[in-house]
Structure formats: C-alpha cells, structure tokens
VMD Tcl script that builds the backbone (N, CA, C; Angstrom):
set m [mol new atoms 306]
animate dup $m
set s [atomselect $m all]
$s set {name element resname resid chain x y z} {
  {N N MET 1 A -23.094 58.807 151.240}
  {CA C MET 1 A -23.951 59.703 151.976}
  {C C MET 1 A -24.234 60.945 151.137}
  {N N THR 2 A -25.457 61.325 151.122}
  {CA C THR 2 A -25.816 62.543 150.415}
  {C C THR 2 A -25.595 63.741 151.322}
  {N N SER 3 A -25.547 64.908 150.706}
  {CA C SER 3 A -25.326 66.118 151.505}
  {C C SER 3 A -26.516 66.405 152.416}
  {N N ASN 4 A -27.714 65.973 152.004}
  {CA C ASN 4 A -28.893 66.153 152.850}
  {C C ASN 4 A -28.780 65.303 154.113}
  {N N ASN 5 A -28.261 64.084 153.962}
  {CA C ASN 5 A -28.088 63.188 155.100}
  {C C ASN 5 A -27.033 63.728 156.066}
  {N N ILE 6 A -25.955 64.267 155.531}
  {CA C ILE 6 A -24.902 64.841 156.367}
  {C C ILE 6 A -25.423 66.075 157.099}
  {N N THR 7 A -26.212 66.885 156.418}
  {CA C THR 7 A -26.792 68.072 157.050}
  {C C THR 7 A -27.689 67.684 158.212}
  {N N HIS 8 A -28.408 66.580 158.063}
  {CA C HIS 8 A -29.266 66.103 159.154}
  {C C HIS 8 A -28.429 65.738 160.376}
  {N N TYR 9 A -27.306 65.039 160.158}
  {CA C TYR 9 A -26.447 64.663 161.281}
  {C C TYR 9 A -25.832 65.888 161.950}
  {N N ILE 10 A -25.409 66.856 161.150}
  {CA C ILE 10 A -24.798 68.058 161.717}
  {C C ILE 10 A -25.809 68.833 162.551}
  {N N SER 11 A -27.039 68.949 162.055}
  {CA C SER 11 A -28.051 69.670 162.837}
  {C C SER 11 A -28.383 68.916 164.123}
  {N N ASN 12 A -28.362 67.583 164.069}
  {CA C ASN 12 A -28.608 66.788 165.269}
  {C C ASN 12 A -27.483 66.984 166.286}
  {N N TYR 13 A -26.237 67.022 165.821}
  {CA C TYR 13 A -25.106 67.240 166.719}
  {C C TYR 13 A -25.148 68.636 167.335}
  {N N ARG 14 A -25.594 69.611 166.569}
  {CA C ARG 14 A -25.720 70.965 167.117}
  {C C ARG 14 A -26.772 71.014 168.215}
  {N N LYS 15 A -27.890 70.329 168.010}
  {CA C LYS 15 A -28.937 70.287 169.035}
  {C C LYS 15 A -28.413 69.640 170.316}
  {N N VAL 16 A -27.683 68.554 170.166}
  {CA C VAL 16 A -27.121 67.875 171.336}
  {C C VAL 16 A -26.103 68.777 172.023}
  {N N PHE 17 A -25.292 69.477 171.249}
  {CA C PHE 17 A -24.307 70.395 171.822}
  {C C PHE 17 A -24.988 71.485 172.643}
  {N N ILE 18 A -26.063 72.052 172.113}
  {CA C ILE 18 A -26.791 73.096 172.841}
  {C C ILE 18 A -27.413 72.524 174.108}
  {N N LEU 19 A -27.978 71.312 174.022}
  {CA C LEU 19 A -28.555 70.685 175.213}
  {C C LEU 19 A -27.491 70.387 176.262}
  {N N LEU 20 A -26.296 69.988 175.831}
  {CA C LEU 20 A -25.206 69.751 176.778}
  {C C LEU 20 A -24.740 71.053 177.430}
  {N N LEU 21 A -24.721 72.137 176.666}
  {CA C LEU 21 A -24.382 73.437 177.255}
  {C C LEU 21 A -25.419 73.856 178.290}
  {N N ILE 22 A -26.694 73.640 177.975}
  {CA C ILE 22 A -27.755 73.960 178.930}
  {C C ILE 22 A -27.617 73.094 180.180}
  {N N GLY 23 A -27.315 71.803 179.990}
  {CA C GLY 23 A -27.120 70.909 181.130}
  {C C GLY 23 A -25.950 71.329 182.001}
  {N N THR 24 A -24.874 71.787 181.371}
  {CA C THR 24 A -23.724 72.266 182.132}
  {C C THR 24 A -24.074 73.531 182.906}
  {N N ALA 25 A -24.817 74.434 182.270}
  {CA C ALA 25 A -25.253 75.649 182.968}
  {C C ALA 25 A -26.161 75.295 184.143}
  {N N LEU 26 A -27.047 74.317 183.965}
  {CA C LEU 26 A -27.910 73.879 185.065}
  {C C LEU 26 A -27.097 73.277 186.206}
  {N N THR 27 A -26.057 72.533 185.870}
  {CA C THR 27 A -25.211 71.937 186.901}
  {C C THR 27 A -24.500 73.018 187.709}
  {N N VAL 28 A -23.957 74.011 187.020}
  {CA C VAL 28 A -23.280 75.105 187.718}
  {C C VAL 28 A -24.279 75.888 188.560}
  {N N TRP 29 A -25.458 76.169 188.001}
  {CA C TRP 29 A -26.494 76.896 188.742}
  {C C TRP 29 A -26.939 76.114 189.972}
  {N N ALA 30 A -27.107 74.799 189.822}
  {CA C ALA 30 A -27.567 73.969 190.943}
  {C C ALA 30 A -26.522 73.880 192.047}
  {N N SER 31 A -25.257 74.099 191.704}
  {CA C SER 31 A -24.224 74.027 192.741}
  {C C SER 31 A -24.306 75.200 193.717}
  {N N TYR 32 A -24.962 76.274 193.326}
  {CA C TYR 32 A -25.104 77.436 194.201}
  {C C TYR 32 A -26.375 77.405 195.041}
  {N N ILE 33 A -27.246 76.446 194.804}
  {CA C ILE 33 A -28.515 76.369 195.527}
  {C C ILE 33 A -28.335 75.495 196.761}
  {N N GLU 34 A -28.933 75.913 197.861}
  {CA C GLU 34 A -28.907 75.131 199.103}
  {C C GLU 34 A -30.041 74.111 199.072}
  {N N PHE 35 A -29.697 72.850 199.024}
  {CA C PHE 35 A -30.673 71.773 199.094}
  {C C PHE 35 A -30.560 71.150 200.484}
  {N N ASN 36 A -31.208 71.736 201.448}
  {CA C ASN 36 A -31.118 71.231 202.817}
  {C C ASN 36 A -32.076 70.067 203.014}
  {N N VAL 37 A -31.515 68.904 203.085}
  {CA C VAL 37 A -32.285 67.703 203.397}
  {C C VAL 37 A -31.707 67.168 204.700}
  {N N GLN 38 A -32.265 67.590 205.804}
  {CA C GLN 38 A -31.824 67.185 207.137}
  {C C GLN 38 A -30.326 67.435 207.323}
  {N N ASP 39 A -29.891 68.656 207.010}
  {CA C ASP 39 A -28.484 69.066 207.132}
  {C C ASP 39 A -27.535 68.113 206.413}
  {N N SER 40 A -27.921 67.725 205.210}
  {CA C SER 40 A -27.123 66.801 204.418}
  {C C SER 40 A -26.949 67.381 203.019}
  {N N ILE 41 A -25.970 66.876 202.304}
  {CA C ILE 41 A -25.776 67.303 200.922}
  {C C ILE 41 A -26.419 66.324 199.946}
  {N N ALA 42 A -27.279 65.457 200.450}
  {CA C ALA 42 A -27.899 64.435 199.609}
  {C C ALA 42 A -28.739 65.045 198.496}
  {N N GLY 43 A -29.427 66.141 198.774}
  {CA C GLY 43 A -30.247 66.784 197.746}
  {C C GLY 43 A -29.405 67.321 196.606}
  {N N ALA 44 A -28.286 67.954 196.935}
  {CA C ALA 44 A -27.393 68.487 195.907}
  {C C ALA 44 A -26.766 67.365 195.087}
  {N N ILE 45 A -26.406 66.282 195.748}
  {CA C ILE 45 A -25.837 65.138 195.032}
  {C C ILE 45 A -26.873 64.531 194.099}
  {N N PHE 46 A -28.116 64.419 194.566}
  {CA C PHE 46 A -29.182 63.859 193.735}
  {C C PHE 46 A -29.415 64.712 192.492}
  {N N VAL 47 A -29.480 66.031 192.665}
  {CA C VAL 47 A -29.709 66.921 191.522}
  {C C VAL 47 A -28.532 66.851 190.551}
  {N N GLY 48 A -27.315 66.880 191.072}
  {CA C GLY 48 A -26.138 66.804 190.211}
  {C C GLY 48 A -26.059 65.503 189.435}
  {N N LEU 49 A -26.344 64.394 190.109}
  {CA C LEU 49 A -26.301 63.102 189.421}
  {C C LEU 49 A -27.428 62.955 188.409}
  {N N THR 50 A -28.591 63.530 188.699}
  {CA C THR 50 A -29.693 63.472 187.741}
  {C C THR 50 A -29.339 64.219 186.463}
  {N N ILE 51 A -28.762 65.399 186.603}
  {CA C ILE 51 A -28.339 66.157 185.423}
  {C C ILE 51 A -27.237 65.408 184.679}
  {N N ALA 52 A -26.310 64.803 185.401}
  {CA C ALA 52 A -25.223 64.049 184.766}
  {C C ALA 52 A -25.751 62.830 184.019}
  {N N ILE 53 A -26.760 62.161 184.560}
  {CA C ILE 53 A -27.338 60.996 183.882}
  {C C ILE 53 A -28.013 61.422 182.585}
  {N N ILE 54 A -28.723 62.538 182.618}
  {CA C ILE 54 A -29.381 63.028 181.406}
  {C C ILE 54 A -28.344 63.404 180.350}
  {N N LYS 55 A -27.275 64.077 180.765}
  {CA C LYS 55 A -26.223 64.438 179.820}
  {C C LYS 55 A -25.505 63.199 179.287}
  {N N GLY 56 A -25.291 62.215 180.144}
  {CA C GLY 56 A -24.674 60.969 179.690}
  {C C GLY 56 A -25.537 60.237 178.685}
  {N N TYR 57 A -26.858 60.253 178.910}
  {CA C TYR 57 A -27.768 59.635 177.945}
  {C C TYR 57 A -27.686 60.345 176.596}
  {N N LEU 58 A -27.637 61.673 176.606}
  {CA C LEU 58 A -27.541 62.408 175.347}
  {C C LEU 58 A -26.286 62.024 174.572}
  {N N VAL 59 A -25.173 61.928 175.267}
  {CA C VAL 59 A -23.917 61.568 174.602}
  {C C VAL 59 A -23.974 60.138 174.079}
  {N N ALA 60 A -24.434 59.208 174.915}
  {CA C ALA 60 A -24.470 57.802 174.501}
  {C C ALA 60 A -25.463 57.578 173.366}
  {N N ALA 61 A -26.607 58.214 173.433}
  {CA C ALA 61 A -27.636 57.986 172.420}
  {C C ALA 61 A -27.251 58.576 171.074}
  {N N ASN 62 A -26.585 59.712 171.070}
  {CA C ASN 62 A -26.309 60.384 169.803}
  {C C ASN 62 A -24.904 60.137 169.275}
  {N N PHE 63 A -23.892 60.314 170.094}
  {CA C PHE 63 A -22.528 60.184 169.599}
  {C C PHE 63 A -22.073 58.729 169.516}
  {N N MET 64 A -22.635 57.866 170.346}
  {CA C MET 64 A -22.305 56.444 170.277}
  {C C MET 64 A -23.358 55.671 169.489}
  {N N HIS 65 A -24.341 56.375 168.952}
  {CA C HIS 65 A -25.391 55.827 168.083}
  {C C HIS 65 A -26.198 54.720 168.751}
  {N N LEU 66 A -26.430 54.842 170.048}
  {CA C LEU 66 A -27.235 53.835 170.741}
  {C C LEU 66 A -28.726 54.014 170.500}
  {N N ASN 67 A -29.138 55.183 169.995}
  {CA C ASN 67 A -30.556 55.381 169.733}
  {C C ASN 67 A -31.040 54.584 168.531}
  {N N SER 68 A -30.130 54.101 167.696}
  {CA C SER 68 A -30.534 53.298 166.543}
  {C C SER 68 A -30.177 51.823 166.710}
  {N N GLU 69 A -29.763 51.427 167.896}
  {CA C GLU 69 A -29.419 50.027 168.147}
  {C C GLU 69 A -30.667 49.172 168.314}
  {N N LYS 70 A -30.446 47.882 168.250}
  {CA C LYS 70 A -31.546 46.948 168.472}
  {C C LYS 70 A -31.842 46.842 169.959}
  {N N LYS 71 A -32.971 46.256 170.282}
  {CA C LYS 71 A -33.415 46.160 171.677}
  {C C LYS 71 A -32.496 45.277 172.518}
  {N N MET 72 A -31.780 44.366 171.912}
  {CA C MET 72 A -30.918 43.451 172.661}
  {C C MET 72 A -29.825 44.215 173.415}
  {N N ILE 73 A -29.293 45.268 172.794}
  {CA C ILE 73 A -28.232 46.033 173.450}
  {C C ILE 73 A -28.747 46.711 174.711}
  {N N TYR 74 A -30.024 47.114 174.699}
  {CA C TYR 74 A -30.585 47.748 175.891}
  {C C TYR 74 A -30.688 46.757 177.042}
  {N N TRP 75 A -31.043 45.525 176.757}
  {CA C TRP 75 A -31.114 44.510 177.818}
  {C C TRP 75 A -29.729 44.206 178.369}
  {N N ILE 76 A -28.742 44.169 177.506}
  {CA C ILE 76 A -27.370 43.931 177.965}
  {C C ILE 76 A -26.892 45.094 178.842}
  {N N LEU 77 A -27.170 46.317 178.419}
  {CA C LEU 77 A -26.783 47.481 179.219}
  {C C LEU 77 A -27.523 47.518 180.544}
  {N N LEU 78 A -28.799 47.167 180.543}
  {CA C LEU 78 A -29.579 47.147 181.780}
  {C C LEU 78 A -29.038 46.104 182.747}
  {N N LEU 79 A -28.680 44.947 182.231}
  {CA C LEU 79 A -28.101 43.898 183.065}
  {C C LEU 79 A -26.756 44.347 183.645}
  {N N THR 80 A -25.958 45.038 182.842}
  {CA C THR 80 A -24.674 45.547 183.312}
  {C C THR 80 A -24.861 46.573 184.427}
  {N N VAL 81 A -25.805 47.478 184.255}
  {CA C VAL 81 A -26.073 48.486 185.288}
  {C C VAL 81 A -26.577 47.824 186.564}
  {N N PHE 82 A -27.411 46.795 186.429}
  {CA C PHE 82 A -27.915 46.083 187.602}
  {C C PHE 82 A -26.777 45.459 188.397}
  {N N PHE 83 A -25.876 44.753 187.711}
  {CA C PHE 83 A -24.776 44.107 188.418}
  {C C PHE 83 A -23.778 45.129 188.973}
  {N N LEU 84 A -23.574 46.234 188.283}
  {CA C LEU 84 A -22.707 47.281 188.816}
  {C C LEU 84 A -23.302 47.863 190.095}
  {N N THR 85 A -24.607 48.115 190.081}
  {CA C THR 85 A -25.273 48.617 191.281}
  {C C THR 85 A -25.178 47.614 192.414}
  {N N LEU 86 A -25.360 46.353 192.100}
  {CA C LEU 86 A -25.252 45.307 193.111}
  {C C LEU 86 A -23.842 45.264 193.699}
  {N N LEU 87 A -22.829 45.337 192.831}
  {CA C LEU 87 A -21.448 45.303 193.313}
  {C C LEU 87 A -21.097 46.535 194.146}
  {N N LEU 88 A -21.695 47.670 193.832}
  {CA C LEU 88 A -21.442 48.866 194.625}
  {C C LEU 88 A -22.213 48.855 195.936}
  {N N PHE 89 A -23.315 48.112 195.987}
  {CA C PHE 89 A -24.158 48.090 197.175}
  {C C PHE 89 A -23.675 47.066 198.203}
  {N N ILE 90 A -22.956 46.042 197.767}
  {CA C ILE 90 A -22.483 44.994 198.681}
  {C C ILE 90 A -21.581 45.558 199.782}
  {N N PRO 91 A -20.609 46.422 199.493}
  {CA C PRO 91 A -19.799 46.969 200.595}
  {C C PRO 91 A -20.613 47.792 201.597}
  {N N VAL 92 A -21.663 48.462 201.117}
  {CA C VAL 92 A -22.517 49.223 202.033}
  {C C VAL 92 A -23.217 48.271 202.989}
  {N N LEU 93 A -23.746 47.181 202.469}
  {CA C LEU 93 A -24.395 46.188 203.330}
  {C C LEU 93 A -23.398 45.583 204.309}
  {N N TRP 94 A -22.196 45.318 203.837}
  {CA C TRP 94 A -21.157 44.742 204.692}
  {C C TRP 94 A -20.814 45.704 205.827}
  {N N ASP 95 A -20.695 46.988 205.501}
  {CA C ASP 95 A -20.362 47.985 206.511}
  {C C ASP 95 A -21.510 48.166 207.499}
  {N N LEU 96 A -22.739 48.157 207.032}
  {CA C LEU 96 A -23.881 48.265 207.935}
  {C C LEU 96 A -23.956 47.066 208.866}
  {N N ASN 97 A -23.585 45.901 208.375}
  {CA C ASN 97 A -23.578 44.698 209.204}
  {C C ASN 97 A -22.516 44.813 210.295}
  {N N ASN 98 A -21.365 45.382 209.963}
  {CA C ASN 98 A -20.303 45.553 210.955}
  {C C ASN 98 A -20.651 46.605 211.997}
  {N N LEU 99 A -21.506 47.564 211.641}
  {CA C LEU 99 A -21.903 48.598 212.592}
  {C C LEU 99 A -23.019 48.139 213.518}
  {N N GLY 100 A -23.622 47.027 213.219}
  {CA C GLY 100 A -24.671 46.503 214.078}
  {C C GLY 100 A -26.077 46.759 213.576}
  {N N TYR 101 A -26.227 47.359 212.389}
  {CA C TYR 101 A -27.562 47.561 211.822}
  {C C TYR 101 A -28.014 46.279 211.153}
  {N N LYS 102 A -29.170 45.809 211.527}
  {CA C LYS 102 A -29.680 44.579 210.908}
  {C C LYS 102 A -31.140 44.714 210.611}
}
mol reanalyze $m
mol bondsrecalc $m
mol representation Tube
mol addrep $m
C-alpha cells in the first residue's frame, strides 16, 4: 500500500466518524422531541430506528468493506433480512389470531 492509498482510507474513516457523531447527536436530540402519533411512542421509535439503520449502514459499508463487495452479497443479505423479518412477524400474527383479530 502506498502512503497516498492509506491517506485515502484515513480520510474516509474520519468522514464516517464525523457522520456517526452527527447521527448520535441527532438521536439524542430526537429523544427530547414529542412525536405524538395517537398518544403512542411509535413516532419516536420510527425516528430512532431510522437513524440507527443509517448509522448501521455507514459502519457496515465502510468498516466491514461491504461497499466494495459484489452484488451477490447484497442478495444474500436481503434474503437474510427478509427471513428475519418473517420470523419476527410470525409471533405477532399468532398473537393477533389468539386475540380474535382476523
């Protein structure tokens, strides 16, 4: 590796670090805002999870080098997320069925 190549990686890591700090500040700031959605905390949860997903993407794309991977890895990750969502949604459907919602 040349020193120019290493400098490029260091500057990229600094940019990601600053973006993660901004994301953390946004998360803390959003925790003080009232998101009243029919007297529920769903709005606050949505905002918090959206910021967390963006921060998770930054970490995965840069520190785990997923931004330079081939397209096949994205399909595998998408399939994994789909099945995880399905597995998390099955108990909700089961509980709704037991409550009488159909």
